[in-house]
C-alpha positions as a Markdown table, in Angstrom:
| # | Residue | x | y | z |
|---|---|---|---|---|
| 1 | Unk | -18.7 | 32.8 | -18.3 |
| 2 | Unk | -21.7 | 30.5 | -17.8 |
| 3 | Unk | -23.5 | 31.8 | -20.2 |
| 4 | Unk | -21.1 | 31.0 | -22.4 |
| 5 | Unk | -21.0 | 27.9 | -21.4 |
| 6 | Unk | -24.7 | 26.9 | -21.7 |
| 7 | Unk | -25.1 | 28.6 | -24.9 |
| 8 | Unk | -22.6 | 25.9 | -26.1 |
| 9 | Unk | -23.7 | 23.1 | -24.0 |
| 10 | Unk | -26.9 | 21.5 | -26.2 |
| 11 | Unk | -24.3 | 21.7 | -29.5 |
| 12 | Unk | -21.5 | 19.2 | -28.3 |
| 13 | Unk | -23.0 | 17.4 | -25.8 |
| 14 | Unk | -26.2 | 16.0 | -27.4 |
| 15 | Unk | -26.7 | 14.2 | -30.5 |
| 16 | Unk | -29.2 | 14.9 | -33.3 |
| 17 | Unk | -32.3 | 13.1 | -31.6 |
| 18 | Unk | -31.4 | 15.9 | -28.2 |
| 19 | Unk | -30.9 | 13.0 | -26.4 |
| 20 | Unk | -27.3 | 13.1 | -24.0 |
| 21 | Unk | -24.1 | 11.6 | -25.4 |
| 22 | Unk | -20.8 | 10.8 | -24.5 |
| 23 | Unk | -18.8 | 14.0 | -24.4 |
| 24 | Unk | -14.8 | 13.1 | -24.1 |
| 25 | Unk | -12.6 | 16.4 | -23.7 |
| 26 | Unk | -12.5 | 17.5 | -27.9 |
| 27 | Unk | -15.5 | 17.6 | -28.2 |
| 28 | Unk | -16.0 | 20.7 | -25.1 |
| 29 | Unk | -15.0 | 24.5 | -26.1 |
| 30 | Unk | -12.8 | 26.4 | -24.5 |
| 31 | Unk | -14.4 | 28.4 | -23.1 |
| 32 | Unk | -16.2 | 25.6 | -20.6 |
| 33 | Unk | -13.0 | 23.6 | -20.2 |
| 34 | Unk | -11.7 | 26.6 | -18.8 |
| 35 | Unk | -15.2 | 27.0 | -16.7 |
| 36 | Unk | -14.5 | 22.8 | -15.9 |
| 37 | Unk | -11.4 | 23.1 | -14.4 |
| 38 | Unk | -12.7 | 26.4 | -12.1 |
| 39 | Unk | -15.5 | 24.6 | -10.8 |
| 40 | Unk | -15.4 | 21.2 | -10.9 |
| 41 | Unk | -13.0 | 20.8 | -7.6 |
| 42 | Unk | -16.6 | 22.3 | -5.5 |
| 43 | Unk | -19.7 | 21.6 | -7.7 |
| 44 | Unk | -21.7 | 18.6 | -7.6 |
| 45 | Unk | -20.9 | 16.2 | -10.9 |
| 46 | Unk | -24.6 | 16.2 | -11.2 |
| 47 | Unk | -24.2 | 19.8 | -11.2 |
| 48 | Unk | -21.5 | 19.8 | -14.0 |
| 49 | Unk | -23.3 | 17.5 | -16.3 |
| 50 | Unk | -26.8 | 19.8 | -16.5 |
| 51 | Unk | -24.7 | 22.8 | -17.5 |
| 52 | Unk | -22.8 | 20.4 | -20.3 |
| 53 | Unk | -25.2 | 18.2 | -21.7 |
| 54 | Unk | -23.6 | 15.5 | -20.4 |
| 55 | Unk | -23.9 | 12.2 | -17.5 |
| 56 | Unk | -22.5 | 12.4 | -14.8 |
| 57 | Unk | -20.0 | 9.2 | -15.5 |
| 58 | Unk | -18.8 | 11.2 | -18.3 |
| 59 | Unk | -17.5 | 14.7 | -16.2 |
| 60 | Unk | -16.0 | 11.9 | -14.1 |
| 61 | Unk | -14.2 | 10.6 | -17.9 |
| 62 | Unk | -13.0 | 14.6 | -18.5 |
| 63 | Unk | -12.1 | 14.9 | -14.5 |
| 64 | Unk | -9.7 | 12.3 | -14.7 |
| 65 | Unk | -7.9 | 13.0 | -17.8 |
| 66 | Unk | -7.6 | 16.1 | -16.4 |
| 67 | Unk | -6.3 | 15.3 | -13.5 |
| 68 | Unk | -9.1 | 17.1 | -11.3 |
| 69 | Unk | -10.5 | 16.2 | -8.4 |
| 70 | Unk | -13.0 | 17.2 | -6.0 |
| 71 | Unk | -11.4 | 19.6 | -3.0 |
| 72 | Unk | -11.2 | 17.9 | 1.4 |
| 73 | Unk | -14.1 | 20.0 | 2.0 |
| 74 | Unk | -16.7 | 19.8 | -0.6 |
| 75 | Unk | -16.1 | 15.8 | 0.2 |
| 76 | Unk | -16.4 | 16.5 | 4.0 |
| 77 | Unk | -19.8 | 18.5 | 3.3 |
| 78 | Unk | -21.1 | 15.8 | 0.8 |
| 79 | Unk | -20.4 | 13.2 | 3.8 |
| 80 | Unk | -22.0 | 15.3 | 5.9 |
| 81 | Unk | -24.5 | 16.3 | 3.8 |
| 82 | Unk | -25.7 | 11.8 | 3.8 |
| 83 | Unk | -25.6 | 11.1 | 6.8 |
| 84 | Unk | -28.3 | 14.2 | 8.0 |
| 85 | Unk | -30.4 | 12.8 | 5.0 |
| 86 | Unk | -30.4 | 9.4 | 6.2 |
| 87 | Unk | -31.0 | 10.3 | 9.7 |
| 88 | Unk | -33.7 | 12.3 | 8.8 |
| 89 | Unk | -34.9 | 9.2 | 6.8 |
| 90 | Unk | -34.0 | 7.5 | 10.4 |
| 91 | Unk | -36.3 | 9.5 | 12.5 |
| 92 | Unk | -39.2 | 9.4 | 10.0 |
| 93 | Unk | -39.3 | 5.5 | 9.7 |
| 94 | Unk | -39.6 | 5.4 | 14.2 |
| 95 | Unk | -35.4 | 5.6 | 15.0 |
| 96 | Unk | -33.0 | 3.7 | 14.6 |
| 97 | Unk | -34.7 | 0.0 | 14.3 |
| 98 | Unk | -38.0 | 1.4 | 12.6 |
| 99 | Unk | -41.2 | 1.4 | 14.2 |
| 100 | Unk | -41.6 | -2.4 | 13.1 |
| 101 | Unk | -38.5 | -3.6 | 15.7 |
| 102 | Unk | -40.1 | -0.2 | 18.5 |
| 103 | Unk | -43.3 | -2.2 | 17.8 |
| 104 | Unk | -41.6 | -6.3 | 17.8 |
| 105 | Unk | -38.2 | -6.1 | 20.4 |
| 106 | Unk | -40.0 | -3.0 | 22.4 |
| 107 | Unk | -38.4 | 0.5 | 23.8 |
| 108 | Unk | -35.9 | -1.3 | 26.3 |
| 109 | Unk | -34.2 | -2.8 | 23.5 |
| 110 | Unk | -30.5 | -2.0 | 24.7 |
| 111 | Unk | -27.6 | -3.9 | 25.7 |
| 112 | Unk | -27.4 | -4.4 | 29.4 |
| 113 | Unk | -24.9 | -5.6 | 31.7 |
| 114 | Unk | -25.5 | -9.0 | 32.8 |
| 115 | Unk | -29.1 | -9.6 | 31.1 |
| 116 | Unk | -29.3 | -12.4 | 28.6 |
| 117 | Unk | -31.5 | -12.1 | 25.0 |
| 118 | Unk | -34.3 | -13.4 | 26.5 |
| 119 | Unk | -34.6 | -11.1 | 28.8 |
| 120 | Unk | -34.2 | -7.3 | 27.2 |
| 121 | Unk | -35.9 | -9.8 | 24.3 |
| 122 | Unk | -40.2 | -9.8 | 23.7 |
| 123 | Unk | -41.0 | -13.7 | 23.6 |
| 124 | Unk | -42.1 | -13.0 | 19.9 |
| 125 | Unk | -38.6 | -11.8 | 19.2 |
| 126 | Unk | -36.3 | -14.4 | 20.8 |
| 127 | Unk | -38.5 | -16.9 | 18.7 |
| 128 | Unk | -37.7 | -15.6 | 15.3 |
| 129 | Unk | -34.1 | -14.5 | 16.0 |
| 130 | Unk | -34.0 | -18.7 | 16.8 |
| 131 | Unk | -35.7 | -19.6 | 14.0 |
| 132 | Unk | -33.1 | -18.3 | 11.7 |
| 133 | Unk | -30.7 | -19.1 | 13.9 |
| 134 | Unk | -31.6 | -23.0 | 13.0 |
| 135 | Unk | -32.3 | -22.1 | 9.1 |
| 136 | Unk | -28.6 | -20.7 | 9.1 |
| 137 | Unk | -27.7 | -24.2 | 10.8 |
| 138 | Unk | -29.1 | -26.8 | 8.2 |
| 139 | Unk | -28.3 | -24.4 | 5.3 |
| 140 | Unk | -24.5 | -24.7 | 6.6 |
| 141 | Unk | -25.1 | -28.1 | 7.6 |
| 142 | Unk | -26.4 | -28.9 | 4.2 |
| 143 | Unk | -23.8 | -27.1 | 2.3 |
| 144 | Unk | -21.2 | -29.2 | 4.0 |
| 145 | Unk | -22.4 | -32.7 | 3.8 |
| 146 | Unk | -22.1 | -31.6 | 0.1 |
| 147 | Unk | -18.5 | -30.6 | 0.4 |
| 148 | Unk | -18.0 | -33.5 | 2.1 |
| 149 | Unk | -20.0 | -35.9 | -0.5 |
| 150 | Unk | -17.6 | -34.6 | -3.9 |
| 151 | Unk | -15.0 | -35.3 | -1.7 |
| 152 | Unk | -14.3 | -31.7 | -0.7 |
| 153 | Unk | -12.5 | -30.2 | 2.9 |
| 154 | Unk | -15.2 | -28.6 | 5.2 |
| 155 | Unk | -15.1 | -24.9 | 6.3 |
| 156 | Unk | -16.0 | -25.5 | 9.6 |
| 157 | Unk | -15.6 | -27.7 | 12.1 |
| 158 | Unk | -19.2 | -29.3 | 11.9 |
| 159 | Unk | -19.9 | -33.0 | 11.5 |
| 160 | Unk | -22.1 | -33.8 | 9.3 |
| 161 | Unk | -21.0 | -38.1 | 8.3 |
| 162 | Unk | -21.6 | -40.0 | 11.1 |
| 163 | Unk | -18.7 | -41.5 | 11.7 |
| 164 | Unk | -17.3 | -43.8 | 15.4 |
| 165 | Unk | -15.4 | -42.1 | 17.5 |
| 166 | Unk | -12.3 | -44.0 | 16.6 |
| 167 | Unk | -12.0 | -43.3 | 13.4 |
| 168 | Unk | -12.5 | -39.6 | 14.0 |
| 169 | Unk | -9.0 | -40.0 | 16.8 |
| 170 | Unk | -6.7 | -42.0 | 14.0 |
| 171 | Unk | -7.5 | -38.9 | 11.6 |
| 172 | Unk | -6.3 | -36.9 | 14.3 |
| 173 | Unk | -3.4 | -38.7 | 15.2 |
| 174 | Unk | -2.3 | -39.7 | 11.4 |
| 175 | Unk | -2.6 | -35.4 | 11.2 |
| 176 | Unk | -0.2 | -35.7 | 14.6 |
| 177 | Unk | 2.1 | -37.6 | 12.5 |
| 178 | Unk | 2.2 | -35.5 | 9.2 |
| 179 | Unk | -0.3 | -37.4 | 7.2 |
| 180 | Unk | -2.6 | -34.8 | 5.3 |
| 181 | Unk | -6.4 | -35.7 | 5.7 |
| 182 | Unk | -9.0 | -34.0 | 5.7 |
| 183 | Unk | -11.7 | -33.5 | 8.5 |
| 184 | Unk | -14.3 | -36.9 | 7.4 |
| 185 | Unk | -12.2 | -37.6 | 4.3 |
| 186 | Unk | -11.1 | -41.3 | 3.7 |
| 187 | Unk | -8.4 | -40.6 | 2.0 |
| 188 | Unk | -4.9 | -39.6 | 3.1 |
| 189 | Unk | -1.9 | -38.4 | 1.6 |
| 190 | Unk | 2.0 | -39.0 | 2.8 |
| 191 | Unk | 4.7 | -37.1 | 2.1 |
| 192 | Unk | 8.5 | -36.6 | 2.6 |
| 193 | Unk | 7.6 | -35.2 | 6.4 |
| 194 | Unk | 5.4 | -38.2 | 7.3 |
| 195 | Unk | 6.1 | -40.5 | 10.0 |
| 196 | Unk | 5.0 | -43.0 | 8.6 |
| 197 | Unk | 3.1 | -45.9 | 11.1 |
| 198 | Unk | 2.8 | -49.7 | 9.7 |
| 199 | Unk | 0.4 | -50.1 | 12.6 |
| 200 | Unk | -1.9 | -46.9 | 11.9 |
| 201 | Unk | -1.9 | -47.4 | 8.1 |
| 202 | Unk | -2.7 | -50.7 | 8.4 |
| 203 | Unk | -6.1 | -50.3 | 10.8 |
| 204 | Unk | -6.5 | -46.8 | 8.5 |
| 205 | Unk | -7.1 | -49.1 | 6.1 |
| 206 | Unk | -9.5 | -51.8 | 7.8 |
| 207 | Unk | -11.3 | -49.3 | 8.6 |
| 208 | Unk | -11.9 | -47.8 | 4.8 |
| 209 | Unk | -8.5 | -45.3 | 4.2 |
| 210 | Unk | -6.3 | -45.4 | 1.5 |
| 211 | Unk | -3.4 | -43.6 | 1.6 |
| 212 | Unk | -1.9 | -42.2 | -1.3 |
| 213 | Unk | 1.9 | -41.7 | -2.2 |
| 214 | Unk | 2.3 | -39.6 | -5.0 |
| 215 | Unk | 3.3 | -36.8 | -2.7 |
| 216 | Unk | 6.5 | -38.6 | -1.9 |
| 217 | Unk | 10.2 | -38.4 | -3.5 |
| 218 | Unk | 12.0 | -41.1 | -5.6 |
């Protein structure tokens, strides 16, 4: 049956220029269709595509239309094969961290109870780690500051705008009373659930906070 499949695939799976084309179930001969049903569950899609003269994607589409699936044993074997291949490549590159990391961090680069990063890392690695942390923090600071300038709520608790402590405390107290006000925002929204305070609103207006009453039902 395999010979019959091989002799039919050139006409169904290629176009006039000899290149592989898109194939569907209707392009298969009866022999090809039967062979696909028998072999799909335990054969790689690339091998199936080569036999049928089409692409692995076309094989996947046809299998879905026919309700075909790989066996759990075949999937497990392919996963183990991929893991073994990755392990071999990893060993060839010098182990888990690779030769570069082994040279940078040393062979004893492993976590030990009671040992800090500074103790177990080389001076160069420790310095590089803090450089990356600093760059990441600066980028987060810039993004948060842009959000505040455009009137958006912050995603972190980072303080990006200089503000008097009194104003920070007032915002916090307003939230406790049900006012909706974002971090570093100068706009507070009054809702039906807000327990209004005339004194706090007056203090807020003196500090530049405006109060929006659009959410209050009339």
